Every structure is written in structure tokens, then in C-alpha cells.
C-alpha positions as CSV (number, residue, x, y, z in Angstrom):
1,M,-11.1,4.5,1.4
2,I,-8.8,1.1,1.5
3,H,-5.5,0.7,0.9
4,I,-4.6,-2.2,-0.1
5,L,-0.7,-3.0,0.3
6,D,1.1,-6.3,-0.2
7,P,3.1,-7.3,2.0
8,S,6.3,-7.4,-0.4
9,E,5.3,-4.0,-0.9
10,E,5.7,-2.8,2.9
11,A,9.0,-4.5,3.4
12,F,10.7,-4.6,0.2
13,P,12.4,-7.6,0.8
14,Y,14.2,-7.7,-2.6
15,D,18.2,-7.4,-2.8
16,G,20.4,-7.5,-5.8
17,R,18.9,-7.6,-9.4
18,I,15.9,-6.9,-10.1
19,I,13.1,-6.4,-12.6
20,F,10.2,-4.5,-10.8
21,E,6.9,-4.4,-13.7
22,S,4.1,-2.2,-14.1
23,M,1.0,-5.0,-13.7
24,G,0.5,-3.8,-17.2
25,G,3.3,-4.5,-18.3
26,A,4.3,-0.9,-19.8
27,I,6.4,-0.1,-17.4
28,D,9.7,-1.9,-15.8
29,F,12.3,-1.0,-13.7
30,E,15.6,-2.6,-13.3
31,T,18.6,-2.8,-10.8
32,R,21.2,-4.1,-9.7
33,R,21.5,-2.7,-6.1
34,A,17.6,-3.4,-4.7
35,K,18.7,-3.4,-1.4
36,A,20.2,-0.2,-1.9
37,L,16.6,1.4,-3.1
38,K,14.6,0.0,0.4
39,E,14.6,3.4,2.4
40,A,14.1,5.4,-0.5
41,Y,11.0,3.5,-1.2
42,Q,9.7,2.6,2.5
43,E,10.2,6.5,2.6
44,R,7.7,7.6,-0.4
45,L,5.3,4.6,0.9
46,D,4.4,6.0,3.7
47,E,4.4,9.8,2.4
48,R,2.2,8.4,0.0
49,S,-0.5,6.8,2.9
50,A,0.1,9.8,4.1
51,M,-2.1,11.6,1.4
52,L,-4.2,9.3,0.6
53,K,-5.1,9.8,4.7
54,D,-5.2,13.1,4.6
55,W,-7.7,13.5,0.8
56,A,-9.7,11.1,3.0
57,H,-10.6,13.2,5.4
58,R,-10.0,16.0,3.0
59,A,-13.4,14.3,1.5
60,G,-14.9,13.2,4.5
61,W,-14.1,10.0,4.1
62,H,-12.5,6.9,6.3
63,Y,-8.8,5.8,5.6
64,L,-7.4,2.3,6.3
65,R,-4.0,1.5,5.1
66,H,-4.5,-2.9,5.2
67,S,-1.8,-5.8,3.9
68,T,-3.0,-8.7,2.3
69,G,-0.8,-10.7,4.6
70,D,-3.5,-9.5,7.2
71,N,-6.5,-11.3,8.1
72,P,-9.2,-10.2,5.6
73,Q,-11.7,-9.9,8.0
74,A,-11.1,-6.7,10.6
75,A,-11.3,-4.6,7.3
76,L,-14.1,-5.7,5.7
77,L,-15.8,-4.9,9.9
78,W,-13.8,-1.9,9.1
79,L,-15.7,-1.5,5.9
80,F,-18.8,-2.3,7.4
81,N,-19.0,-0.2,9.9
82,A,-17.2,3.2,7.7
83,L,-20.0,2.9,5.3
84,G,-22.3,2.9,9.1
85,V,-24.8,-0.4,7.6
86,K,-27.7,-0.8,9.5
87,R,-28.2,-4.3,10.8
């Protein structure tokens, strides 16, 4: 399992007024104090990552948390090895 995150999801660089919107646009959330949400957001993201990692291990899978800001080569090599592809 590869958990792919954007660097802004990991860093939560937001401050002031912002509207967060789901990819489909069906859900939105407006705040005027985005910076005040940062700590709780990052705690929840870490909890979600730990939960996904636990689920993966229980299923006998491997888990990798990957940031799209990092070179994808390392994640692809990890995936190649995790799948046990023979050359």
C-alpha cells in the first residue's frame, strides 16, 4: 500500500482565511483561522497514517508513505521490490 500525500497536506502551510474543498467539490469547509487547525490536523494525519500502516500489516501487505514532493523513483523501486518482481 502506498499512501500518497502532497507536500501541502503534510506541512499544512495555511494561515488566515481559506476554503478547503473536496476534489469533487461536494464538500467545503471555510475557516478564518487556518493556522489554529494545524496541530490537530497533523495529529489526525499521523493517526490516519498509523491506522493505514496497521491495516496493511494485518493484511500481510507492505506500507509506504510517499510525498509527491519527493522523487518518485524511490517509491517506484520500493513498489517493485514489494511486489517481488523477478528480473
